[in-house]
BANUTOR-264530 format. One record per atom (N, C-alpha, C, O): atom name; x, y, z; residue number from 1. Coordinates in steps of 0.05 Angstrom, whole numbers, always signed. Layout:
BANUTOR-264530
atom, x, y, z, seq
CA, X, Y, Z, NUM
...
end
This chain:
BANUTOR-264530
atom, x, y, z, seq
N, +17, -23, +0, 1
CA, +0, +0, +0, 1
C, +18, +25, +0, 1
O, +40, +23, +11, 1
N, +10, +46, -11, 2
CA, -16, +51, -24, 2
C, -17, +37, -51, 2
O, +3, +31, -63, 2
N, -41, +33, -60, 3
CA, -46, +21, -87, 3
C, -71, +34, -99, 3
O, -88, +45, -84, 3
N, -73, +34, -125, 4
CA, -96, +45, -139, 4
C, -112, +24, -153, 4
O, -100, +5, -163, 4
N, -138, +27, -152, 5
CA, -156, +7, -164, 5
C, -182, +20, -172, 5
O, -190, +40, -161, 5
N, -196, +8, -191, 6
CA, -223, +17, -198, 6
C, -244, +5, -180, 6
O, -241, -18, -171, 6
N, -264, +20, -173, 7
CA, -287, +11, -157, 7
C, -304, -6, -176, 7
O, -310, +2, -198, 7
N, -312, -30, -167, 8
CA, -328, -48, -182, 8
C, -357, -47, -173, 8
O, -363, -41, -150, 8
N, -376, -54, -191, 9
CA, -404, -57, -184, 9
C, -420, -31, -183, 9
O, -442, -30, -172, 9
N, -409, -10, -195, 10
CA, -423, +16, -194, 10
C, -450, +15, -210, 10
O, -468, +30, -204, 10
N, -452, -3, -229, 11
CA, -476, -4, -246, 11
C, -500, -16, -232, 11
O, -522, -14, -243, 11
N, -497, -27, -209, 12
CA, -519, -41, -195, 12
C, -532, -23, -174, 12
O, -520, -5, -163, 12
N, -558, -30, -169, 13
CA, -574, -16, -149, 13
C, -574, +14, -155, 13
O, -576, +22, -178, 13
N, -571, +31, -135, 14
CA, -572, +60, -138, 14
C, -544, +72, -139, 14
O, -541, +95, -134, 14
N, -524, +55, -144, 15
CA, -496, +65, -142, 15
C, -488, +85, -163, 15
O, -470, +101, -158, 15
N, -501, +86, -186, 16
CA, -495, +106, -206, 16
C, -503, +134, -195, 16
O, -489, +153, -200, 16
N, -524, +135, -179, 17
CA, -532, +160, -167, 17
C, -511, +169, -147, 17
O, -504, +192, -145, 17
N, -502, +150, -131, 18
CA, -481, +156, -111, 18
C, -456, +165, -126, 18
O, -443, +185, -118, 18
N, -449, +152, -148, 19
CA, -425, +159, -164, 19
C, -427, +186, -176, 19
O, -407, +200, -180, 19
N, -452, +195, -182, 20
CA, -455, +222, -195, 20
C, -446, +244, -176, 20
O, -440, +266, -186, 20
N, -446, +239, -150, 21
CA, -437, +260, -132, 21
C, -407, +259, -125, 21
O, -397, +275, -110, 21
N, -393, +239, -136, 22
CA, -365, +235, -130, 22
C, -348, +257, -143, 22
O, -353, +266, -165, 22
N, -327, +265, -128, 23
CA, -308, +285, -138, 23
C, -280, +275, -132, 23
O, -275, +263, -111, 23
N, -262, +282, -150, 24
CA, -233, +275, -146, 24
C, -224, +289, -120, 24
O, -230, +312, -115, 24
N, -210, +274, -103, 25
CA, -200, +284, -78, 25
C, -217, +276, -54, 25
O, -209, +279, -31, 25
N, -242, +267, -59, 26
CA, -259, +259, -37, 26
C, -249, +233, -24, 26
O, -238, +216, -37, 26
N, -253, +231, +2, 27
CA, -246, +207, +17, 27
C, -269, +187, +14, 27
O, -292, +194, +12, 27
N, -261, +161, +14, 28
CA, -280, +139, +14, 28
C, -273, +121, +38, 28
O, -249, +119, +45, 28
N, -293, +108, +49, 29
CA, -288, +89, +70, 29
C, -289, +61, +59, 29
O, -306, +55, +41, 29
N, -272, +44, +68, 30
CA, -273, +16, +61, 30
C, -283, +0, +85, 30
O, -272, +3, +107, 30
N, -304, -16, +80, 31
CA, -317, -31, +102, 31
C, -321, -60, +93, 31
O, -330, -65, +71, 31
N, -314, -78, +111, 32
CA, -318, -106, +105, 32
C, -348, -112, +103, 32
O, -364, -102, +119, 32
N, -356, -127, +83, 33
CA, -384, -135, +78, 33
C, -386, -165, +84, 33
O, -385, -181, +66, 33
N, -389, -171, +110, 34
CA, -390, -199, +119, 34
C, -415, -214, +109, 34
O, -414, -239, +107, 34
N, -436, -200, +102, 35
CA, -460, -213, +93, 35
C, -462, -216, +63, 35
O, -483, -225, +53, 35
N, -441, -210, +48, 36
CA, -441, -212, +19, 36
C, -443, -242, +11, 36
O, -424, -257, +17, 36
N, -464, -250, -3, 37
CA, -467, -278, -10, 37
C, -449, -287, -33, 37
O, -446, -311, -38, 37
N, -438, -268, -48, 38
CA, -422, -275, -71, 38
C, -392, -277, -65, 38
O, -378, -293, -77, 38
N, -383, -261, -45, 39
CA, -354, -261, -39, 39
C, -350, -257, -9, 39
O, -357, -237, +2, 39
N, -340, -278, +4, 40
CA, -337, -276, +33, 40
C, -314, -257, +42, 40
O, -311, -252, +66, 40
N, -298, -247, +22, 41
CA, -278, -227, +28, 41
C, -286, -199, +19, 41
O, -269, -181, +18, 41
N, -311, -196, +13, 42
CA, -320, -170, +1, 42
C, -314, -146, +18, 42
O, -316, -147, +43, 42
N, -305, -125, +5, 43
CA, -299, -99, +18, 43
C, -315, -78, +3, 43
O, -310, -73, -21, 43
N, -334, -65, +17, 44
CA, -350, -44, +5, 44
C, -335, -18, +5, 44
O, -318, -12, +23, 44
N, -340, -2, -16, 45
CA, -329, +25, -18, 45
C, -352, +44, -13, 45
O, -372, +44, -28, 45
N, -350, +60, +8, 46
CA, -372, +78, +16, 46
C, -364, +107, +10, 46
O, -341, +115, +16, 46
N, -382, +122, -2, 47
CA, -378, +151, -6, 47
C, -400, +165, +9, 47
O, -424, +161, +3, 47
N, -393, +181, +28, 48
CA, -412, +195, +45, 48
C, -432, +176, +58, 48
O, -456, +182, +60, 48
N, -422, +153, +66, 49
CA, -439, +133, +80, 49
C, -457, +116, +62, 49
O, -471, +99, +72, 49
N, -455, +120, +36, 50
CA, -471, +104, +17, 50
C, -453, +86, +0, 50
O, -430, +94, -6, 50
N, -463, +63, -6, 51
CA, -447, +44, -22, 51
C, -442, +54, -50, 51
O, -461, +58, -65, 51
N, -417, +57, -57, 52
CA, -409, +65, -84, 52
C, -403, +40, -101, 52
O, -409, +39, -125, 52
N, -393, +19, -88, 53
CA, -386, -5, -101, 53
C, -369, -22, -83, 53
O, -371, -22, -58, 53
N, -351, -38, -95, 54
CA, -334, -57, -80, 54
C, -306, -57, -92, 54
O, -301, -49, -114, 54
N, -287, -66, -75, 55
CA, -260, -71, -85, 55
C, -262, -96, -103, 55
O, -278, -113, -98, 55
N, -245, -97, -123, 56
CA, -245, -121, -140, 56
C, -237, -145, -123, 56
O, -222, -142, -104, 56
N, -246, -167, -131, 57
CA, -244, -192, -115, 57
C, -215, -199, -107, 57
O, -210, -205, -84, 57
N, -197, -197, -126, 58
CA, -169, -205, -120, 58
C, -156, -186, -99, 58
O, -142, -196, -81, 58
N, -163, -161, -100, 59
CA, -152, -142, -81, 59
C, -166, -146, -54, 59
O, -153, -144, -33, 59
N, -192, -150, -54, 60
CA, -207, -154, -29, 60
C, -196, -179, -14, 60
O, -195, -179, +10, 60
N, -188, -199, -29, 61
CA, -177, -223, -17, 61
C, -152, -217, -1, 61
O, -146, -230, +19, 61
N, -137, -198, -10, 62
CA, -112, -190, +4, 62
C, -117, -171, +27, 62
O, -104, -172, +48, 62
N, -137, -152, +23, 63
CA, -142, -132, +43, 63
C, -159, -142, +66, 63
O, -155, -133, +89, 63
N, -179, -159, +60, 64
CA, -198, -168, +80, 64
C, -185, -179, +106, 64
O, -194, -172, +128, 64
N, -166, -197, +104, 65
CA, -154, -207, +128, 65
C, -141, -186, +146, 65
O, -143, -187, +171, 65
N, -129, -166, +134, 66
CA, -117, -144, +149, 66
C, -139, -128, +163, 66
O, -136, -120, +186, 66
N, -161, -123, +149, 67
CA, -184, -108, +161, 67
C, -196, -125, +184, 67
O, -204, -113, +204, 67
N, -197, -151, +180, 68
CA, -208, -168, +201, 68
C, -191, -168, +226, 68
O, -201, -173, +248, 68
N, -165, -161, +223, 69
CA, -147, -160, +246, 69
C, -146, -131, +258, 69
O, -131, -126, +276, 69
N, -163, -113, +248, 70
CA, -165, -87, +259, 70
C, -151, -65, +245, 70
O, -152, -42, +254, 70
N, -138, -70, +222, 71
CA, -124, -49, +207, 71
C, -145, -31, +194, 71
O, -164, -41, +181, 71
N, -142, -5, +197, 72
CA, -160, +15, +186, 72
C, -150, +22, +158, 72
O, -128, +33, +155, 72
N, -166, +17, +138, 73
CA, -159, +22, +111, 73
C, -180, +40, +98, 73
O, -204, +35, +101, 73
N, -171, +60, +84, 74
CA, -189, +79, +71, 74
C, -179, +86, +43, 74
O, -162, +72, +33, 74
N, -190, +106, +31, 75
CA, -182, +114, +5, 75
C, -189, +142, -3, 75
O, -203, +156, +12, 75
N, -180, +149, -26, 76
CA, -185, +175, -38, 76
C, -191, +172, -68, 76
O, -177, +156, -81, 76
N, -211, +185, -78, 77
CA, -217, +184, -106, 77
C, -195, +199, -121, 77
O, -190, +223, -116, 77
N, -183, +186, -141, 78
CA, -162, +198, -157, 78
C, -169, +203, -186, 78
O, -155, +218, -200, 78
N, -190, +189, -196, 79
CA, -198, +192, -224, 79
C, -227, +185, -227, 79
O, -237, +166, -215, 79
N, -241, +200, -244, 80
CA, -269, +194, -251, 80
C, -273, +197, -281, 80
O, -266, +218, -292, 80
N, -284, +177, -294, 81
CA, -292, +178, -321, 81
C, -323, +179, -321, 81
O, -336, +160, -313, 81
N, -334, +202, -329, 82
CA, -363, +207, -326, 82
C, -378, +194, -350, 82
O, -392, +208, -365, 82
N, -376, +168, -353, 83
CA, -391, +154, -374, 83
C, -419, +148, -363, 83
O, -426, +156, -341, 83
N, -435, +134, -379, 84
CA, -462, +127, -371, 84
C, -461, +112, -344, 84
O, -476, +118, -325, 84
N, -442, +93, -342, 85
CA, -435, +81, -316, 85
C, -407, +92, -309, 85
O, -387, +83, -321, 85
N, -405, +110, -290, 86
CA, -379, +122, -284, 86
C, -358, +101, -276, 86
O, -364, +81, -263, 86
N, -334, +107, -284, 87
CA, -311, +91, -276, 87
C, -296, +108, -256, 87
O, -287, +130, -262, 87
N, -292, +97, -232, 88
CA, -280, +112, -210, 88
C, -256, +97, -200, 88
O, -258, +73, -192, 88
N, -233, +110, -199, 89
CA, -208, +98, -189, 89
C, -202, +111, -162, 89
O, -204, +135, -158, 89
N, -194, +94, -143, 90
CA, -187, +103, -116, 90
C, -159, +95, -109, 90
O, -149, +74, -119, 90
N, -146, +111, -92, 91
CA, -120, +103, -80, 91
C, -126, +93, -52, 91
O, -138, +107, -36, 91
N, -118, +69, -47, 92
CA, -123, +56, -20, 92
C, -99, +61, -3, 92
O, -76, +57, -11, 92
N, -104, +69, +22, 93
CA, -83, +75, +41, 93
C, -90, +63, +68, 93
O, -113, +58, +75, 93
N, -69, +58, +84, 94
CA, -73, +50, +112, 94
C, -77, +76, +128, 94
O, -60, +94, +126, 94
N, -98, +77, +143, 95
CA, -103, +100, +160, 95
C, -91, +95, +188, 95
O, -89, +73, +197, 95
N, -83, +117, +200, 96
CA, -70, +115, +226, 96
C, -91, +119, +248, 96
O, -84, +118, +272, 96
end
């Protein structure tokens, strides 16, 4: 860390609406999603307390165990492509 990655799953539910308010430089919270039926290592990306999407599966597999041990991990939006379904890249950092 730090590392950069695109947020996945923005096209689902109301996340495009959440993404429409995203701005470069905003902080995002990363939260373990223990109830996710698709991926037991899922890590949600929250913008202003609302789900923006998820970390990609391979990265979540690496980050989830650290989060489970109490490491605080967050991020910052570094890039936005304002397509029909926005593409948002975040920089993941360990918070102190």
